[in-house]
ZAMARGU-4260 file (C-alpha; in steps of 0.2 Angstrom, whole numbers, plus 5000, padded with zeros to 4 digits):
<rodrens>
0) 4725/5066/5191 | 4733/5054/5179 | 4735/5057/5161 | 4724/5047/5149 | 4736/5044/5135
5) 4747/5029/5131 | 4762/5026/5143 | 4776/5014/5143 | 4786/5008/5158 | 4801/4997/5161
10) 4800/4978/5164 | 4804/4974/5182 | 4818/4962/5177 | 4828/4977/5173 | 4828/4978/5154
15) 4815/4984/5141 | 4801/4972/5141 | 4800/4975/5123 | 4815/4963/5121 | 4804/4949/5128
20) 4790/4940/5120 | 4774/4951/5122 | 4755/4949/5120 | 4743/4963/5117 | 4725/4962/5123
25) 4711/4974/5120 | 4697/4975/5132 | 4680/4983/5132 | 4677/4993/5149 | 4661/5003/5145
30) 4660/5010/5163 | 4677/5019/5161 | 4670/5034/5153 | 4680/5049/5161 | 4698/5054/5164
35) 4697/5050/5183 | 4690/5033/5178 | 4705/5030/5167 | 4716/5036/5180 | 4711/5022/5192
40) 4713/5009/5179 | 4731/5016/5175 | 4736/5016/5193 | 4730/4998/5195 | 4739/4992/5179
45) 4755/5001/5185 | 4756/4988/5199 | 4754/4973/5187 | 4771/4964/5185 | 4776/4962/5166
50) 4764/4975/5159 | 4775/4984/5146 | 4763/4997/5139 | 4745/5002/5142 | 4733/5014/5134
55) 4716/5019/5141 | 4703/5027/5129 | 4689/5033/5140 | 4679/5041/5126 | 4678/5024/5118
60) 4678/5013/5133 | 4693/5003/5128 | 4709/4998/5136 | 4724/4991/5126 | 4737/4982/5136
65) 4754/4975/5131 | 4762/4963/5143 | 4777/4951/5145 | 4769/4934/5141 | 4780/4926/5154
70) 4775/4937/5168 | 4757/4940/5166 | 4742/4934/5156 | 4725/4941/5151 | 4717/4935/5167
75) 4729/4945/5177 | 4726/4961/5166 | 4707/4959/5168 | 4709/4956/5187 | 4719/4973/5188
80) 4706/4982/5179 | 4692/4975/5189 | 4702/4979/5205 | 4700/4997/5200 | 4682/4995/5201
85) 4677/4992/5183 | 4669/4977/5174 | 4677/4970/5158 | 4663/4965/5147 | 4673/4959/5132
90) 4691/4954/5127 | 4700/4951/5111 | 4717/4944/5115 | 4731/4947/5103 | 4722/4961/5094
95) 4708/4950/5087 | 4691/4957/5091 | 4679/4947/5102 | 4667/4944/5088 | 4679/4945/5075
100) 4671/4960/5067 | 4675/4975/5078 | 4658/4975/5086 | 4658/4984/5103 | 4644/4976/5113
105) 4645/4988/5127 | 4629/4997/5133 | 4621/5008/5121 | 4615/5025/5123 | 4600/5026/5135
110) 4604/5010/5145 | 4611/5020/5158 | 4594/5026/5163 | 4589/5008/5166 | 4604/5004/5177
115) 4605/5000/5195 | 4614/5017/5198 | 4599/5026/5190 | 4587/5016/5201 | 4597/5021/5217
120) 4598/5039/5211 | 4579/5040/5209 | 4575/5032/5226 | 4588/5044/5234 | 4580/5059/5225
125) 4563/5054/5231 | 4570/5053/5249 | 4578/5070/5247 | 4561/5077/5242 | 4552/5069/5257
130) 4566/5077/5268 | 4563/5094/5260 | 4544/5092/5262 | 4546/5088/5280 | 4558/5102/5284
135) 4551/5117/5274 | 4533/5113/5268 | 4523/5103/5281 | 4523/5113/5297 | 4525/5102/5312
140) 4530/5087/5301 | 4548/5086/5306 | 4548/5079/5324 | 4564/5071/5331 | 4564/5052/5327
145) 4581/5047/5334 | 4597/5053/5342 | 4615/5051/5337 | 4629/5054/5349 | 4617/5064/5359
150) 4611/5075/5345 | 4592/5073/5339 | 4589/5066/5322 | 4573/5074/5315 | 4562/5066/5302
155) 4569/5077/5288 | 4587/5072/5294 | 4582/5054/5293 | 4576/5056/5275 | 4592/5064/5271
160) 4603/5051/5279 | 4594/5037/5270 | 4595/5047/5254 | 4614/5047/5257 | 4614/5028/5261
165) 4605/5024/5245 | 4612/5036/5233 | 4630/5037/5240 | 4633/5018/5239 | 4641/5019/5221
170) 4650/5035/5226 | 4658/5028/5241 | 4662/5012/5232 | 4671/5022/5218 | 4679/5033/5231
175) 4686/5017/5239 | 4694/5011/5223 | 4701/5029/5220 | 4709/5028/5238 | 4715/5010/5235
180) 4724/5016/5219 | 4730/5032/5226 | 4720/5042/5213 | 4714/5059/5218 | 4699/5060/5207
185) 4681/5066/5208 | 4675/5050/5216 | 4687/5052/5231 | 4684/5070/5232 | 4665/5068/5232
190) 4666/5054/5245 | 4677/5065/5256 | 4664/5079/5254 | 4649/5069/5259 | 4658/5061/5273
195) 4664/5078/5278 | 4647/5085/5279 | 4641/5071/5290 | 4656/5072/5301 | 4654/5091/5303
200) 4636/5089/5308 | 4641/5079/5323 | 4657/5090/5327 | 4648/5107/5326 | 4630/5102/5331
205) 4623/5110/5316 | 4615/5098/5304 | 4623/5097/5287 | 4613/5081/5282 | 4604/5091/5269
210) 4620/5096/5261 | 4627/5078/5261 | 4611/5071/5253 | 4611/5085/5240 | 4629/5080/5236
215) 4624/5062/5234 | 4609/5064/5224 | 4615/5078/5212 | 4632/5070/5210 | 4623/5054/5205
220) 4613/5063/5193 | 4628/5071/5186 | 4637/5054/5184 | 4621/5048/5174 | 4621/5063/5163
225) 4639/5062/5160 | 4638/5043/5155 | 4623/5047/5144 | 4633/5061/5135 | 4648/5049/5133
230) 4636/5035/5126 | 4630/5048/5114 | 4648/5051/5108 | 4651/5033/5107 | 4636/5030/5097
235) 4643/5037/5081 | 4658/5025/5082 | 4646/5010/5087 | 4637/5014/5071 | 4652/5011/5061
240) 4656/4995/5071 | 4639/4988/5067 | 4639/4991/5048 | 4645/4974/5043 | 4635/4958/5047
245) 4639/4944/5058 | 4635/4931/5046 | 4640/4926/5028 | 4632/4915/5015 | 4646/4904/5009
250) 4646/4892/4993 | 4651/4875/4999 | 4648/4857/4992 | 4637/4863/4977 | 4626/4873/4989
255) 4626/4888/5001 | 4628/4889/5020 | 4626/4903/5032 | 4640/4904/5044 | 4648/4916/5056
260) 4660/4928/5047 | 4674/4923/5059 | 4674/4905/5052 | 4675/4911/5033 | 4693/4909/5026
265) 4702/4919/5013 | 4698/4911/4996 | 4680/4906/5001 | 4667/4912/4989 | 4652/4921/4997
270) 4635/4925/4989 | 4627/4942/4992 | 4609/4945/4987 | 4602/4962/4982 | 4599/4973/4997
275) 4611/4963/5008 | 4627/4970/5016 | 4643/4963/5010 | 4651/4954/5025 | 4669/4953/5020
280) 4682/4962/5009 | 4684/4952/4992 | 4684/4953/4974 | 4669/4949/4963 | 4670/4933/4954
285) 4652/4932/4947 | 4638/4944/4944 | 4636/4962/4942 | 4628/4975/4953 | 4628/4993/4960
290) 4636/4994/4977 | 4633/5008/4990 | 4651/5011/4996 | 4647/5026/5007 | 4652/5018/5023
295) 4669/5016/5017 | 4673/5029/5004 | 4659/5042/5007 | 4653/5041/4989 | 4635/5046/4988
300) 4632/5037/4972 | 4632/5018/4971 | 4647/5011/4961 | 4645/4998/4947 | 4654/4982/4951
305) 4658/4967/4939 | 4670/4953/4939 | 4688/4957/4946 | 4681/4973/4955 | 4686/4975/4973
310) 4672/4976/4986 | 4672/4980/5005 | 4664/4974/5021 | 4650/4985/5027 | 4645/4991/5009
315) 4628/4987/5002 | 4624/4977/4987 | 4610/4988/4979 | 4603/4978/4964 | 4611/4962/4957
320) 4617/4946/4964 | 4636/4945/4967 | 4648/4931/4971 | 4663/4937/4980 | 4680/4928/4983
325) 4686/4933/5001 | 4703/4942/5001 | 4704/4947/5020 | 4699/4938/5036 | 4686/4945/5047
330) 4694/4958/5058 | 4707/4962/5045 | 4695/4970/5032 | 4695/4988/5028 | 4681/4993/5039
335) 4689/4984/5054 | 4705/4993/5051 | 4696/5010/5050 | 4687/5007/5066 | 4703/5001/5075
340) 4712/5017/5069 | 4698/5028/5075 | 4698/5019/5092 | 4716/5023/5093 | 4715/5041/5087
345) 4717/5047/5105 | 4735/5040/5105 | 4740/5055/5094 | 4736/5068/5107 | 4734/5086/5101
350) 4745/5100/5109 | 4730/5107/5118 | 4726/5090/5125 | 4744/5088/5132 | 4743/5105/5139
355) 4727/5102/5148 | 4733/5085/5155 | 4749/5094/5162 | 4738/5108/5169 | 4726/5095/5177
360) 4741/5087/5187 | 4742/5103/5196 | 4724/5109/5196 | 4717/5096/5208 | 4730/5098/5222
365) 4730/5117/5221 | 4711/5117/5223 | 4711/5105/5237 | 4724/5115/5246 | 4713/5131/5243
370) 4698/5122/5250 | 4708/5118/5266 | 4714/5136/5267 | 4696/5143/5265 | 4689/5131/5278
375) 4702/5136/5291 | 4703/5154/5287 | 4685/5159/5284 | 4679/5160/5302 | 4693/5172/5306
380) 4694/5182/5290 | 4676/5182/5284 | 4668/5180/5300 | 4657/5165/5296 | 4652/5150/5307
385) 4663/5135/5306 | 4648/5125/5299 | 4647/5137/5284 | 4666/5137/5282 | 4665/5118/5281
390) 4652/5120/5267 | 4664/5132/5258 | 4677/5119/5259 | 4666/5105/5253 | 4660/5115/5239
395) 4678/5118/5233 | 4681/5099/5234 | 4667/5097/5222 | 4676/5109/5210 | 4693/5101/5212
400) 4690/5088/5199 | 4696/5093/5181 | 4685/5081/5172 | 4676/5093/5161 | 4691/5101/5153
405) 4701/5085/5153 | 4687/5077/5143 | 4685/5092/5132 | 4698/5088/5119 | 4696/5069/5118
410) 4677/5069/5115 | 4679/5082/5102 | 4692/5072/5093 | 4682/5056/5094 | 4667/5066/5087
415) 4677/5074/5073 | 4686/5058/5067 | 4671/5047/5068 | 4661/5060/5058 | 4675/5061/5045
420) 4675/5042/5043 | 4657/5042/5039 | 4661/5055/5025 | 4675/5044/5018 | 4689/5053/5027
425) 4700/5044/5039 | 4710/5054/5051 | 4723/5045/5061 | 4723/5055/5077 | 4718/5071/5086
430) 4735/5079/5082 | 4732/5077/5064 | 4714/5084/5065 | 4721/5099/5074 | 4735/5101/5062
435) 4723/5100/5047 | 4713/5114/5053 | 4729/5125/5055 | 4735/5122/5037 | 4740/5138/5028
440) 4748/5129/5012 | 4743/5114/5002 | 4755/5105/4991 | 4748/5093/4978 | 4756/5079/4968
445) 4750/5080/4950 | 4748/5062/4944 | 4734/5053/4952 | 4729/5068/4963 | 4725/5083/4952
450) 4724/5071/4938 | 4715/5054/4937 | 4732/5045/4935 | 4725/5035/4920 | 4732/5040/4903
455) 4719/5041/4888 | 4721/5045/4870 | 4715/5063/4867 | 4720/5066/4849 | 4724/5056/4833
460) 4731/5066/4818 | 4732/5056/4802 | 4746/5061/4790 | 4750/5057/4771 | 4733/5050/4766
465) 4730/5039/4781 | 4714/5038/4791 | 4712/5038/4810 | 4708/5019/4809 | 4724/5016/4799
470) 4735/5025/4812 | 4726/5016/4827 | 4728/4999/4818 | 4747/5002/4816 | 4749/5009/4834
475) 4739/4995/4841 | 4751/4982/4833 | 4766/4991/4839 | 4760/4994/4857 | 4750/4979/4862
480) 4766/4970/4868 | 4772/4986/4877 | 4770/4987/4896 | 4771/5006/4896 | 4756/5015/4902
485) 4756/5025/4885 | 4755/5009/4875 | 4741/5003/4886 | 4731/5019/4883 | 4733/5017/4864
490) 4728/4999/4864 | 4713/5004/4874 | 4708/5017/4862 | 4710/5005/4847 | 4699/4992/4856
495) 4686/5006/4858 | 4687/5010/4839 | 4686/4992/4835 | 4700/4992/4823 | 4709/4977/4816
500) 4723/4968/4825 | 4737/4966/4813 | 4750/4952/4814 | 4765/4957/4823 | 4783/4950/4821
505) 4800/4955/4827 | 4794/4967/4841 | 4808/4977/4849 | 4808/4990/4863 | 4819/5005/4859
510) 4824/5011/4877 | 4819/5029/4880 | 4812/5032/4863 | 4799/5020/4857 | 4795/5003/4849
515) 4798/4994/4833 | 4789/4979/4825 | 4785/4971/4808 | 4767/4973/4803 | 4762/4962/4789
520) 4780/4961/4784 | 4784/4980/4784 | 4794/4988/4798 | 4784/5001/4808 | 4789/5013/4822
525) 4780/5022/4836 | 4788/5034/4848 | 4795/5051/4852 | 4798/5064/4839 | 4816/5061/4842
530) 4815/5043/4836 | 4809/5049/4819 | 4822/5062/4818 | 4835/5049/4821 | 4828/5039/4806
535) 4831/5054/4795 | 4814/5063/4794 | 4813/5082/4793 | 4799/5085/4805 | 4797/5103/4800
540) 4790/5098/4783 | 4776/5085/4784 | 4761/5084/4772 | 4744/5085/4780 | 4731/5072/4776
545) 4721/5085/4767 | 4734/5087/4754 | 4733/5068/4750 | 4752/5067/4746 | 4765/5056/4753
550) 4780/5063/4762 | 4796/5052/4762 | 4814/5057/4765 | 4817/5059/4746 | 4801/5070/4743
555) 4801/5081/4758 | 4812/5094/4750 | 4799/5096/4736 | 4786/5101/4749 | 4778/5118/4747
560) 4776/5127/4764 | 4758/5130/4763 | 4754/5111/4760 | 4765/5105/4775 | 4764/5104/4794
565) 4779/5109/4805 | 4778/5095/4818 | 4792/5102/4828 | 4787/5120/4829 | 4769/5119/4828
570) 4759/5102/4830 | 4770/5094/4843 | 4772/5110/4854 | 4754/5114/4852 | 4749/5097/4859
575) 4762/5097/4872 | 4756/5115/4877 | 4740/5106/4882 | 4749/5095/4893 | 4749/5080/4881
580) 4762/5067/4877 | 4765/5065/4858 | 4768/5048/4850 | 4773/5047/4831 | 4768/5032/4821
585) 4776/5027/4804 | 4788/5017/4794 | 4806/5020/4789 | 4800/5029/4774 | 4783/5037/4779
590) 4775/5046/4794 | 4757/5039/4796 | 4751/5049/4810 | 4752/5058/4827 | 4744/5052/4843
595) 4742/5063/4859 | 4740/5055/4876 | 4736/5064/4892 | 4732/5061/4910 | 4715/5070/4912
600) 4713/5083/4925 | 4700/5078/4938 | 4683/5086/4935 | 4683/5092/4954 | 4701/5098/4954
605) 4698/5117/4950 | 4683/5118/4961 | 4692/5110/4975 | 4706/5123/4974 | 4694/5137/4973
610) 4685/5131/4989 | 4701/5129/4998 | 4706/5147/4995 | 4689/5153/5000 | 4690/5143/5016
615) 4707/5152/5021 | 4721/5142/5013 | 4734/5155/5008 | 4744/5145/4995 | 4742/5130/4984
620) 4757/5122/4975 | 4758/5108/4962 | 4773/5096/4963 | 4777/5084/4949 | 4790/5074/4940
625) 4782/5079/4923 | 4790/5091/4911 | 4788/5110/4914 | 4777/5113/4899 | 4764/5100/4904
630) 4765/5105/4922 | 4762/5123/4917 | 4746/5118/4908 | 4739/5108/4922 | 4743/5121/4935
635) 4734/5135/4925 | 4719/5123/4922 | 4716/5119/4940 | 4721/5136/4947 | 4736/5132/4959
640) 4746/5147/4964 | 4763/5139/4959 | 4771/5123/4952 | 4787/5114/4952 | 4791/5102/4938
645) 4803/5088/4934 | 4805/5084/4953 | 4813/5068/4959 | 4806/5062/4976 | 4820/5070/4985
650) 4816/5086/4976 | 4798/5085/4982 | 4804/5083/5000 | 4815/5099/4998 | 4800/5108/4990
655) 4789/5103/5005 | 4803/5108/5018 | 4803/5125/5010 | 4784/5127/5012 | 4785/5121/5030
660) 4799/5135/5033 | 4787/5148/5026 | 4770/5143/5033 | 4764/5137/5050 | 4755/5122/5043
665) 4758/5113/5027 | 4748/5098/5019 | 4754/5087/5006 | 4742/5077/4996 | 4748/5062/4986
670) 4744/5044/4982 | 4751/5038/4999 | 4765/5027/4992 | 4776/5036/4979 | 4774/5053/4988
675) 4777/5045/5006 | 4793/5055/5009 | 4785/5072/5005 | 4770/5067/5015 | 4780/5063/5030
680) 4789/5080/5029 | 4773/5090/5028 | 4763/5094/5044 | 4749/5083/5038 | 4751/5070/5024
685) 4735/5066/5015 | 4733/5050/5004 | 4721/5049/4989 | 4710/5033/4986 | 4716/5023/5001
690) 4701/5011/5002 | 4708/4994/5003 | 4726/4999/5002 | 4736/4994/5017 | 4751/5005/5013
695) 4741/5021/5011 | 4731/5018/5027 | 4747/5015/5037 | 4758/5029/5030 | 4746/5043/5029
700) 4740/5055/5043 | 4724/5057/5034 | 4717/5046/5020 | 4703/5050/5007 | 4695/5033/5006
705) 4689/5036/4988 | 4698/5046/4973 | 4687/5061/4978 | 4698/5077/4979 | 4682/5087/4984
710) 4683/5079/5001 | 4698/5091/5005 | 4688/5107/5008 | 4677/5096/5019 | 4692/5090/5029
715) 4698/5108/5031 | 4681/5114/5037 | 4679/5100/5049 | 4697/5102/5056 | 4695/5121/5058
720) 4678/5119/5066 | 4685/5105/5078 | 4699/5117/5083 | 4687/5130/5087 | 4676/5118/5097
725) 4691/5112/5107 | 4696/5130/5111 | 4678/5134/5116 | 4677/5118/5127 | 4694/5120/5136
730) 4691/5139/5139 | 4673/5137/5145 | 4678/5123/5157 | 4692/5133/5164 | 4683/5149/5166
735) 4668/5142/5174 | 4678/5131/5186 | 4689/5146/5191 | 4674/5158/5192 | 4665/5146/5204
740) 4680/5143/5214 | 4684/5161/5217 | 4666/5165/5221 | 4664/5151/5234 | 4672/5160/5249
745) 4660/5174/5247 | 4645/5163/5249 | 4639/5165/5231 | 4640/5146/5226 | 4629/5134/5234
750) 4635/5116/5234 | 4621/5111/5222 | 4627/5124/5209 | 4645/5117/5211 | 4639/5100/5206
755) 4627/5104/5192 | 4637/5118/5184 | 4655/5115/5188 | 4654/5096/5186 | 4639/5089/5177
760) 4634/5104/5168 | 4651/5107/5160 | 4654/5089/5156 | 4637/5088/5147 | 4640/5105/5139
765) 4657/5101/5131 | 4651/5084/5125 | 4636/5092/5117 | 4647/5105/5109 | 4658/5092/5102
770) 4644/5082/5095 | 4639/5096/5083 | 4655/5091/5073 | 4644/5076/5067 | 4633/5088/5058
775) 4646/5094/5046 | 4644/5085/5029 | 4655/5084/5014 | 4648/5094/4999 | 4639/5082/4986
</rodrens>
């Protein structure tokens, strides 16, 4: 049994082939739908000169091959795969998809029942039925009709033999390729079992033609059921692939032209009418509309789009007309990258999958050896006839293939990660799905994760007879040339309030403290309280606006306590205690007002923390570079168990390492870029808002495609359920196979039961169990 994960080998010239120029080709091989199929393909690719690395993905029917461009070409790779007995129906050399859009045009679910194999199986099944009718039902309807090596062939036996000839064609063909590629898999084992039954009939004079026909028919039915089950698993991924259209309407030469998407270049402008799917990633350059982004971000509510807003291929233009400037070529858009990452999810194998594959390497040879021992020992030990002993051995050969438990994990992974993608969560591989379900502690970045990451003005406190408009007008003039996010927030608030835009001269940034500028000929300042303390203000005695007085450096000492604000001990600390940043505005002689700016807590943050704890997460921690006072306020507001403030990126890594040392599984949730070191240190790194962001998609183990923190509990529930499904599939497969194998020597397992329960039944069962992951939905 060959493992089905990616493997690398040395170039035959004696050095790493990676040192030479290589080419990568991705091929669609729909009939490669099981571990034994993949094993034949791998064995064939092993013998191709210049192949550096290959990866078989039976659950998606894809093969990815990297080869030395000088030693082999795409045709050689295709020939090797076809030499293993499998047709290549599509290629996309150098990583470009065959239709440029990630569409897999392999057979869809249900087509297997209209295949040649299905027809042959149906005919052989009818012949088997006629044979049974002749032998057991119609008295006297089973006369000898021929002889073979002196042994009579009755009518029923003739029907059985023809059934083997018709239904066994594909089995023997696949068995031939297994033997050719030295792969001990179910096709070779079944070929040996059928041939063994026919040979035993001649050797022992006791007809086992019925057993041979039963194997041929039932195994063919099993193969069809397995293929249908695998197609069902592939359907969920195929739905993603088919989201974006194949054509786009491009504005050219004063008009529009409908062309294939692969011919559209970056910079072209495409037109999308209401109700149409957006064919390519781009930015809106004309029109307004609501766009359904559920295929990319999982958002259930359409998002309003206007000029300069990003849009993604595969999303749906709900209402208005849009003109979009293309920003990514077909095949390089966000949806295509998501599909590619899901297809490659099997590369990151889970620990359970690695264990099962190691186990499978020993399972088949051991059971085959057991079959030989049982066949040879049964007549003497159990007192059965040689013909019955041979049937025992043939039955064990049927049970010797580990397909059911080898496929148990990959099919669960594909089902889980595809379901997650449809809900706006991109999981980069099976091991991350497994790890996410075993998380005990979750660490959150603050800015952009628990908060929106966008500063807004929350309070304006006018002083010394000024109005709110007066304060905002001065603050706008001071901050409109500033590139600091706080300044941008103040200007945005002033724009909303429609205050006048004063004339600004002599602007100057005071590093670390604030800004200075001349407004209408008078010097004004905006900045931290420390800036005004440096200017000579006593911030513990400032007249409130309600007093109507004017506080200057010369009049402060005349202030009565009950008429004043204590900015340092009261106002500023009170605002900071609410997690806000304070900016003072004034002249060299007068304080005009206080502005508070804050990064708002996400509405869903508190509910998300509560749901994670209810789901079984033991500890939640907030990690931030912000000051301790602000961190405390945010931590209390969202309900995390602990927080660490004023952390540099290195300190965040240390904090995550401490959590990893204390807990079995730790997730770090951040923006995918600034928090990359801490995310890499955690068991699972989770990036927020990764839609359209190349860096976040590449660096994170899991990416929440929209800025929706509420998807975290869904991810935890999905991963936890997936782990349970994988455990159930592996355990059930092993127990059923082991139970049947041990019962065979005692005559309790007829050969048909071994085929239906041990092979087809378990494969269909584990696939159906895995598919229930697709029913888990994110909370709206």
